[in-house]
C-alpha positions in Angstrom: -3.4 -10.4 9.1 -6.0 -8.0 10.5 -9.7 -8.0 9.9 -12.0 -5.2 8.8 -12.9 -4.0 12.3 -9.2 -4.1 13.4 -8.2 -2.1 10.2 -10.9 0.5 11.0 -9.7 0.8 14.6 -6.1 1.3 13.4 -7.2 4.1 11.1 -9.3 5.7 13.9 -6.2 5.5 16.1 -4.1 7.4 13.5 -6.9 10.0 13.1 -7.1 10.4 16.8 -3.4 10.9 17.1 -3.5 13.6 14.4 -6.1 15.5 16.3 -4.1 15.1 19.5 -1.0 16.6 17.8 -3.1 19.4 16.3 -4.4 20.1 19.8 -0.9 20.2 21.3 0.2 22.5 18.6 -2.6 24.9 19.4 -4.4 24.5 16.1 -7.5 23.1 17.8 -9.4 24.0 20.9 -10.6 20.4 21.6 -10.2 16.9 20.3 -13.3 14.9 19.1 -13.9 11.5 20.5 -13.3 8.5 18.3 -15.0 5.4 19.7 -13.5 2.1 18.7 -15.3 -0.9 17.2 -15.2 -4.2 19.2 -12.4 -6.5 18.1 -12.2 -10.2 18.3 -10.0 -12.2 20.6 -6.4 -12.8 19.6 -5.9 -16.0 17.6 -4.6 -19.0 19.4 -3.3 -22.4 18.4 -0.6 -21.5 15.9 0.9 -24.5 14.2 4.6 -25.1 14.5 6.5 -26.0 11.4 7.1 -29.6 12.6 3.4 -30.1 13.2 2.7 -28.7 9.8 5.0 -31.2 8.1 3.6 -34.1 10.2 0.0 -33.2 9.2 1.0 -32.6 5.6 2.4 -36.2 5.4 -1.0 -37.6 6.1 -2.7 -35.7 3.3 -3.0 -36.6 -0.4 -1.2 -34.3 -2.8 -4.4 -32.4 -3.8 -4.9 -31.3 -0.1 -1.3 -30.5 0.6 -1.3 -27.3 -1.4 -4.4 -26.0 0.6 -2.7 -26.8 3.9 0.5 -25.1 2.7 -1.4 -22.0 1.7 -3.1 -21.8 5.1 0.1 -22.3 6.9 2.1 -19.7 4.9 -0.5 -17.0 4.8 -2.1 -17.6 8.3 -5.5 -18.1 6.8 -7.9 -20.2 8.8 -9.5 -23.0 6.8 -13.0 -24.0 7.8 -13.6 -27.7 7.7 -17.0 -29.2 7.8 -15.6 -32.4 9.3 -12.1 -33.4 10.4 -9.8 -33.7 7.4 -7.5 -36.4 8.9 -7.1 -38.5 12.0 -3.4 -38.8 12.6 -3.8 -41.7 15.0 -5.7 -43.9 12.6 -3.9 -42.4 9.5 -7.3 -42.1 7.8 -8.6 -39.3 5.6 -12.0 -37.8 5.6 -14.1 -38.5 2.5 -14.9 -35.9 -0.2 -16.6 -32.8 0.9 -14.2 -32.1 3.8 -13.8 -28.4 2.8 -16.8 -26.1 3.5 
């Protein structure tokens, strides 16, 4: 999934390519400059399926759907405090989701 800045940059890239093709075809005398917007760093820390299932087993049923949604869609969930501690097998109290 790409963010808004990345989407704008992809559109600018397509527009830039169109002008380049028109220039090569002799329809334009020069190509305008299309400066790109700064993009964020690539995401890191993707969760493997086995780790997802292990984490899911620690959660109560009402939190499992949220974890599944994040895993399947690639959405990042922002937590105000850790949701679970796998070593202690303990869950955070209510209000874990920001």
